[in-house]
C-alpha positions as CSV (number, residue, x, y, z in Angstrom):
1,M,97.2,-57.2,-253.9
2,R,97.6,-55.3,-257.1
3,E,101.1,-56.2,-258.3
4,N,101.5,-57.0,-262.0
5,L,101.3,-60.7,-262.6
6,T,104.7,-60.7,-264.3
7,I,106.5,-59.3,-261.2
8,P,107.2,-61.9,-258.5
9,L,106.6,-61.2,-254.8
10,L,109.9,-63.0,-254.1
11,R,113.4,-62.0,-255.3
12,A,116.1,-64.6,-255.6
13,G,119.7,-63.9,-256.5
14,I,123.4,-64.4,-255.7
15,L,125.0,-61.7,-253.6
16,N,128.5,-62.1,-255.2
17,E,128.3,-63.7,-258.6
18,S,132.1,-64.0,-258.9
19,L,131.9,-66.8,-256.3
20,V,129.9,-69.1,-258.6
21,Y,129.8,-69.7,-262.3
22,I,126.4,-70.4,-263.7
23,D,126.0,-71.1,-267.4
24,W,122.3,-70.0,-267.5
25,L,122.0,-70.6,-271.2
26,S,122.9,-74.3,-270.9
27,Y,120.1,-74.8,-268.4
28,S,117.3,-73.1,-270.3
29,S,116.1,-76.0,-272.5
30,T,116.5,-78.5,-269.7
31,V,114.5,-76.4,-267.2
32,A,111.8,-75.8,-269.8
33,S,111.5,-79.5,-270.5
34,I,111.3,-80.3,-266.8
35,H,108.7,-77.6,-266.3
36,R,106.4,-79.0,-269.0
37,Y,106.8,-82.4,-267.4
38,I,105.9,-81.2,-263.9
39,E,102.9,-79.3,-265.2
40,G,101.7,-82.2,-267.4
41,I,102.2,-85.3,-265.4
42,E,99.2,-86.8,-263.6
43,V,100.4,-90.2,-262.5
44,E,102.9,-88.9,-259.9
45,Q,102.2,-86.8,-256.8
46,T,101.8,-83.4,-258.4
47,G,98.2,-82.6,-257.2
48,W,99.7,-79.6,-255.3
49,V,100.7,-77.8,-258.5
50,N,97.2,-76.5,-259.3
51,L,95.7,-77.0,-255.8
52,P,95.6,-73.3,-254.9
53,F,93.0,-72.8,-257.7
54,E,90.8,-75.7,-256.4
55,T,90.3,-75.0,-252.7
56,A,87.2,-72.7,-252.5
57,D,84.8,-75.4,-251.1
58,L,87.5,-76.9,-248.9
59,L,88.3,-73.5,-247.3
60,N,84.6,-73.0,-246.4
61,S,84.5,-76.5,-244.9
62,I,87.7,-76.1,-243.0
63,G,86.6,-72.7,-241.8
64,S,83.4,-74.1,-240.4
65,V,85.1,-76.9,-238.4
66,A,87.8,-74.5,-237.2
67,N,85.1,-72.1,-235.9
68,E,83.4,-75.1,-234.1
69,I,86.7,-76.0,-232.4
70,K,87.3,-72.4,-231.4
71,A,83.8,-72.2,-229.9
72,N,84.0,-75.5,-228.0
73,A,87.7,-76.1,-227.0
74,D,90.7,-74.4,-225.5
75,V,93.2,-76.7,-227.2
76,L,93.4,-78.6,-230.5
77,V,95.8,-81.6,-230.2
78,V,97.2,-82.4,-233.6
79,I,98.7,-85.9,-234.1
80,G,101.1,-86.4,-236.9
81,I,104.8,-86.6,-238.0
82,G,106.9,-85.3,-240.9
83,G,104.7,-83.7,-243.5
84,S,101.7,-84.4,-241.4
85,F,102.7,-81.7,-238.9
86,L,105.8,-79.7,-240.1
87,G,104.0,-77.4,-242.5
88,A,101.1,-76.5,-240.2
89,R,103.5,-75.9,-237.3
90,A,105.8,-73.8,-239.4
91,I,103.0,-71.4,-240.5
92,Q,101.4,-71.4,-237.0
93,D,104.7,-70.5,-235.3
94,A,105.6,-67.9,-237.9
95,L,102.3,-66.0,-237.5
96,T,101.4,-66.5,-233.8
97,P,102.7,-64.2,-231.1
98,Y,105.8,-65.3,-229.4
99,F,104.1,-65.2,-226.0
100,G,100.5,-66.4,-225.9
101,Q,98.2,-67.4,-228.8
102,H,96.6,-65.7,-231.7
103,Q,93.6,-63.6,-230.6
104,N,91.4,-65.4,-233.1
105,G,92.5,-68.9,-232.4
106,V,92.9,-71.7,-229.8
107,E,96.1,-73.2,-228.5
108,V,97.3,-75.8,-231.0
109,V,99.7,-78.4,-229.7
110,Y,101.4,-81.3,-231.5
111,V,102.1,-84.9,-230.6
112,G,103.1,-88.1,-232.4
113,Q,106.2,-86.6,-233.8
114,N,108.5,-88.2,-231.2
115,M,108.6,-91.3,-228.9
116,S,109.1,-89.4,-225.7
117,G,107.1,-90.7,-222.8
118,A,107.8,-87.6,-220.8
119,Y,106.4,-85.5,-223.7
120,I,103.1,-87.5,-223.8
121,Q,102.7,-87.5,-220.0
122,Q,103.4,-83.8,-219.6
123,L,101.0,-82.9,-222.5
124,L,98.2,-84.9,-220.9
125,N,98.9,-83.1,-217.6
126,S,98.6,-79.8,-219.3
127,L,95.1,-80.6,-220.6
128,R,93.6,-81.3,-217.2
129,F,91.5,-78.1,-217.0
130,K,91.1,-77.5,-220.7
131,D,88.5,-78.6,-223.3
132,V,90.1,-80.5,-226.1
133,Y,89.6,-81.5,-229.8
134,V,91.9,-84.0,-231.5
135,N,92.9,-84.0,-235.2
136,V,94.9,-87.1,-236.2
137,I,96.6,-86.9,-239.5
138,S,98.0,-89.9,-241.4
139,K,97.5,-91.3,-244.9
140,S,97.9,-94.9,-243.8
141,G,97.5,-94.9,-240.0
142,T,100.4,-97.3,-239.7
143,T,103.3,-94.9,-239.0
144,L,104.3,-96.0,-235.5
145,E,104.8,-92.6,-233.8
146,P,101.4,-91.0,-234.6
147,A,99.6,-94.4,-234.3
148,L,100.8,-94.8,-230.7
149,A,99.9,-91.2,-229.9
150,F,96.4,-91.7,-231.3
151,R,95.9,-94.9,-229.3
152,V,96.7,-92.8,-226.1
153,F,94.5,-89.8,-227.1
154,R,91.6,-91.9,-228.4
155,Q,91.3,-93.6,-225.0
156,Y,91.8,-90.2,-223.3
157,M,89.0,-88.6,-225.2
158,E,86.6,-91.5,-224.7
159,K,87.3,-91.6,-221.0
160,R,86.8,-87.8,-220.7
161,Y,83.9,-87.2,-223.1
162,G,82.2,-90.6,-223.4
163,E,79.9,-90.8,-226.4
164,Q,80.7,-87.1,-227.3
165,A,84.3,-88.1,-228.0
166,K,83.5,-89.0,-231.6
167,D,82.4,-85.5,-232.2
168,R,85.7,-84.1,-230.9
169,I,88.0,-86.4,-232.9
170,I,88.7,-85.4,-236.5
171,V,90.6,-87.7,-238.9
172,T,92.6,-86.5,-241.9
173,T,93.5,-89.5,-244.0
174,D,93.3,-91.2,-247.4
175,V,90.0,-91.0,-249.3
176,E,89.7,-94.8,-249.9
177,K,92.1,-97.0,-248.0
178,G,94.3,-97.4,-244.9
179,L,94.0,-98.5,-241.3
180,L,93.1,-95.0,-240.1
181,K,90.4,-94.7,-242.7
182,Q,88.9,-97.9,-241.4
183,I,89.1,-96.7,-237.8
184,A,87.3,-93.5,-238.7
185,Q,84.5,-95.3,-240.5
186,N,84.0,-97.8,-237.7
187,S,83.9,-95.1,-235.0
188,G,82.0,-92.4,-236.9
189,Y,84.7,-89.8,-236.8
190,R,84.5,-86.8,-239.1
191,Q,87.0,-87.0,-241.9
192,F,89.0,-84.7,-244.2
193,V,90.8,-86.1,-247.2
194,I,94.5,-86.2,-248.0
195,P,94.5,-86.2,-251.8
196,S,96.1,-89.4,-253.1
197,N,98.2,-87.4,-255.6
198,I,99.8,-85.2,-252.9
199,G,102.6,-86.4,-250.7
200,G,103.1,-85.4,-247.1
201,R,105.8,-82.8,-247.5
202,F,103.7,-81.1,-250.3
203,S,100.5,-81.1,-248.3
204,V,100.5,-77.8,-246.5
205,F,97.6,-76.5,-248.6
206,T,95.4,-79.6,-248.0
207,P,93.4,-80.3,-244.8
208,V,96.7,-81.6,-243.4
209,G,97.9,-78.1,-242.9
210,L,94.8,-75.9,-243.3
211,L,92.7,-77.2,-240.3
212,P,95.4,-76.8,-237.6
213,I,96.4,-73.4,-239.2
214,A,92.8,-72.2,-239.2
215,A,92.2,-73.3,-235.6
216,A,95.3,-71.5,-234.5
217,G,93.7,-68.3,-235.9
218,V,95.7,-67.8,-239.1
219,D,93.8,-66.5,-242.2
220,I,93.9,-69.5,-244.5
221,N,92.1,-67.6,-247.3
222,H,95.0,-65.1,-247.3
223,L,97.5,-68.0,-247.2
224,I,95.9,-69.6,-250.3
225,E,95.7,-66.3,-252.1
226,G,99.5,-66.1,-251.7
227,A,100.0,-69.6,-253.0
228,K,97.7,-68.9,-255.9
229,K,99.8,-65.9,-256.9
230,A,102.9,-68.0,-256.7
231,A,101.3,-70.7,-258.8
232,I,100.5,-68.0,-261.5
233,H,104.0,-66.5,-261.4
234,L,105.8,-69.8,-261.4
235,K,104.0,-71.3,-264.4
236,E,106.5,-69.5,-266.6
237,E,108.9,-72.0,-268.2
238,K,111.5,-69.4,-269.2
239,L,114.3,-69.6,-266.7
240,E,114.9,-65.8,-266.7
241,M,111.3,-65.3,-265.7
242,N,110.9,-67.9,-263.0
243,E,112.5,-67.1,-259.6
244,A,111.9,-70.7,-258.3
245,Y,113.7,-72.2,-261.2
246,R,116.6,-69.7,-260.9
247,Y,117.0,-70.6,-257.2
248,A,117.0,-74.3,-258.2
249,V,119.6,-73.8,-260.9
250,I,121.9,-71.8,-258.5
251,R,121.7,-74.6,-256.0
252,H,122.4,-77.2,-258.6
253,S,125.4,-75.2,-260.0
254,L,126.9,-74.9,-256.5
255,Y,126.4,-78.6,-255.9
256,K,128.2,-79.4,-259.2
257,Q,131.0,-77.2,-258.1
258,G,131.5,-79.3,-254.9
259,Y,129.4,-77.6,-252.3
260,Q,127.8,-80.2,-250.0
261,I,125.6,-78.2,-247.6
262,E,123.0,-75.5,-248.1
263,L,122.5,-73.4,-245.0
264,L,119.1,-71.7,-244.8
265,A,119.5,-68.6,-242.6
266,S,116.8,-66.2,-241.3
267,F,116.8,-63.4,-238.8
268,E,113.4,-64.0,-237.1
269,P,113.1,-66.7,-234.4
270,S,109.5,-67.4,-235.4
271,L,110.8,-69.0,-238.6
272,A,112.6,-71.8,-236.9
273,R,109.8,-74.3,-237.6
274,L,109.7,-73.1,-241.3
275,H,113.3,-74.2,-241.4
276,E,112.3,-77.7,-240.2
277,W,109.7,-77.9,-242.9
278,W,112.2,-76.8,-245.5
279,K,114.7,-79.4,-244.3
280,Q,112.2,-82.2,-244.8
281,L,111.1,-80.9,-248.2
282,F,114.6,-80.8,-249.7
283,G,116.1,-83.6,-247.7
284,E,113.5,-86.2,-248.5
285,S,113.1,-85.0,-252.1
286,E,116.7,-84.8,-253.1
287,G,118.7,-87.1,-250.8
288,K,118.7,-90.3,-252.9
289,E,121.1,-92.4,-255.0
290,K,124.1,-90.9,-253.0
291,K,123.2,-87.5,-254.3
292,G,121.9,-84.2,-253.0
293,L,122.8,-81.2,-250.9
294,F,122.5,-81.6,-247.1
295,P,119.9,-79.1,-245.9
296,A,120.9,-77.3,-242.7
297,T,119.5,-74.2,-240.9
298,V,120.5,-71.3,-238.7
299,T,118.7,-68.5,-236.9
300,Y,120.6,-65.3,-236.7
301,S,121.8,-63.5,-234.8
302,T,121.7,-66.3,-232.2
303,D,123.7,-68.8,-234.3
304,L,126.3,-66.2,-235.2
305,H,127.6,-66.8,-231.7
306,A,127.5,-70.6,-232.1
307,I,128.8,-71.6,-235.6
308,G,129.4,-68.2,-237.2
309,Q,133.1,-68.7,-236.9
310,F,132.9,-71.9,-238.9
311,I,130.8,-70.4,-241.6
312,Q,133.1,-67.5,-242.0
313,E,136.4,-69.3,-241.9
314,G,135.8,-73.1,-241.8
315,S,135.9,-75.8,-244.4
316,P,134.5,-74.4,-247.7
317,I,131.7,-77.0,-248.0
318,L,128.6,-74.8,-247.6
319,F,126.7,-72.0,-249.1
320,E,124.0,-69.9,-247.5
321,T,120.5,-69.0,-248.5
322,F,119.3,-65.9,-246.6
323,L,115.6,-65.6,-246.1
324,H,114.5,-62.1,-245.3
325,F,111.1,-60.4,-244.8
326,K,111.5,-56.6,-245.1
327,E,108.4,-55.9,-242.9
328,I,107.6,-57.5,-239.5
329,S,104.3,-56.5,-237.9
330,D,105.6,-55.7,-234.4
331,D,108.7,-53.7,-233.5
332,Y,110.3,-51.8,-230.6
333,R,112.4,-48.7,-230.8
334,I,115.7,-48.4,-228.9
335,P,115.1,-46.1,-225.9
336,F,117.2,-43.0,-225.1
337,D,118.9,-43.3,-221.7
338,N,120.3,-40.1,-220.0
339,R,122.9,-42.3,-218.2
340,N,124.2,-43.9,-221.5
341,E,126.4,-46.2,-219.4
342,D,126.2,-48.8,-222.1
343,Q,127.2,-46.2,-224.7
344,L,124.3,-47.2,-227.0
345,N,122.5,-43.9,-227.3
346,F,123.8,-43.6,-230.9
347,L,121.3,-46.3,-231.7
348,S,118.3,-44.7,-230.0
349,N,116.9,-43.4,-233.3
350,L,116.5,-46.9,-234.6
351,S,114.2,-49.9,-233.9
352,F,115.2,-53.5,-233.3
353,N,113.9,-54.6,-236.7
354,E,116.0,-51.9,-238.4
355,I,119.1,-53.1,-236.6
356,N,118.2,-56.7,-237.4
357,A,117.9,-55.8,-241.1
358,T,121.3,-54.1,-241.0
359,S,122.7,-57.2,-239.3
360,K,121.4,-59.3,-242.1
361,E,123.1,-57.1,-244.7
362,G,126.4,-57.0,-242.7
363,V,126.5,-60.8,-242.2
364,A,125.7,-61.5,-245.9
365,I,128.5,-59.2,-247.0
366,A,131.0,-60.6,-244.4
367,H,130.3,-64.2,-245.3
368,S,130.4,-63.5,-249.0
369,N,133.7,-61.6,-248.7
370,G,135.0,-64.7,-246.8
371,G,134.3,-66.8,-249.9
372,V,130.9,-68.3,-248.9
373,P,128.3,-68.0,-251.8
374,V,125.2,-66.3,-250.5
375,I,121.8,-66.6,-252.1
376,Q,119.3,-64.0,-251.1
377,L,115.5,-64.6,-251.0
378,E,113.5,-61.5,-250.1
379,L,109.8,-61.0,-249.5
380,Q,108.0,-57.8,-248.5
381,R,106.4,-58.8,-245.2
382,L,105.9,-61.7,-242.9
383,D,102.2,-62.4,-243.2
384,S,100.0,-65.3,-244.3
385,Y,99.8,-64.1,-247.9
386,H,103.6,-63.9,-248.4
387,L,104.1,-67.2,-246.5
388,G,101.7,-68.9,-248.8
389,Y,103.7,-67.6,-251.7
390,L,107.0,-68.7,-250.1
391,I,105.8,-72.3,-249.4
392,Y,104.6,-72.7,-252.9
393,F,107.9,-71.2,-254.2
394,F,110.0,-73.7,-252.2
395,M,107.9,-76.7,-253.4
396,K,108.2,-75.7,-257.1
397,A,112.0,-75.0,-256.7
398,C,112.5,-78.3,-254.9
399,V,110.9,-80.4,-257.6
400,M,113.0,-78.7,-260.2
401,S,116.1,-79.2,-258.1
402,A,115.4,-83.0,-257.8
403,Y,114.8,-83.5,-261.5
404,L,118.0,-81.6,-262.3
405,L,119.7,-84.2,-260.1
406,E,117.8,-86.9,-262.0
407,V,116.1,-88.3,-258.8
408,N,112.4,-88.8,-258.1
409,P,111.3,-85.9,-255.8
410,F,108.2,-87.8,-254.6
411,D,109.4,-91.0,-252.9
412,Q,111.4,-91.6,-249.8
413,P,112.7,-95.2,-249.8
414,G,115.2,-94.4,-247.0
415,V,112.4,-93.5,-244.6
416,E,110.6,-96.7,-245.4
417,A,113.9,-98.6,-244.6
418,Y,114.1,-97.1,-241.1
419,K,110.5,-97.9,-240.4
420,N,110.9,-101.5,-241.4
421,K,114.0,-102.0,-239.3
422,M,112.5,-100.4,-236.3
423,L,109.5,-102.7,-236.4
424,E,111.7,-105.7,-236.9
425,L,113.7,-104.8,-233.8
426,L,110.6,-104.3,-231.8
427,N,109.2,-107.6,-232.8
428,T,112.5,-109.3,-232.0
429,K,112.6,-107.6,-228.6
430,L,109.0,-108.7,-227.7
431,A,109.7,-112.3,-228.9
432,T,112.8,-112.5,-226.7
433,E,111.0,-111.2,-223.6
434,Q,108.3,-113.8,-224.0
435,I,110.7,-116.7,-224.0
């Protein structure tokens, strides 16, 4: 990668600036102040800011364990919820073949992100003739969904592998405290550390994300190189030089003008899980104190035939952010057909990806002409390097967005409220049944 350090890998901008008024000058000093705060604070969860420069030893350790898993297992079962699985699953899905698995990886499956008994039972059934490793991820070990899943899979591994089970269970948890930390020490499980100054939705470049990604066959060194380049580019405090901050300011300006929903749109089905990670990142970071944009997602062209009509002509409550990769590794050209009964021979000199890119351009123009503000985010190619850049870009933009709203991007009190109420109801139910 030889691009000049002052030239970003990602371009962000508004398709039709007449649809939104942005007083860039009025934001400049505020953005610069927030930037200096983000770069300087140590007490809050900002360990991710410089993390891409600090991972050399970790990458070697992760790579060694991932190679062990690939040599001794067919499947890695990853137990986690929220930030403990969304980032890894997003990158895995984006870079793994649609059908089958990566040639350099094992099958990686996820559990503990729902309460479905059918899901658990069918996953166990699918493992019957496969060798298994387990990676359980939780800072505390007390979040109910993954804790229950780990109870099931801990017993499963012990029944299947006996004393060797402890060598096939890997724990990713807090460095010092927590129930899962204690379980790992008592049982002799290998451990990777979740840094105490990095929250779940910002943890993709820690062992939380890197071990499952590496086991799946994705090049984590390439991923971190992309994140490192983003960290360099996005250390610039000047608004006109920082694409992440420009994106944050555009979002904030639209929010102030009354827009309620940001719709992230992409044109590659493999990015659907990236959408889910993005939703958590922005939803949990900004949705506080009765503030914040609602993060929603669509995959085109599928969803053009589902809610495209609403986007084009419905209530003017949303704007779109188009995420586009100009180069996709695989493609297929439209074949010529002598019969031409479908009257599509005029497209036979094009590929599906070329038509997809044209579709993206046409949809963006149509929606913009219909009065929907459209932000465009464009990267050169869909690979681990550019995904590393994009993930870091979104994290930096998200934190800036939250501080522009004057909310704390690093807590999630609403999530804690649901957890407490669920446990209260479960305890009430059990007490009632025992009477």
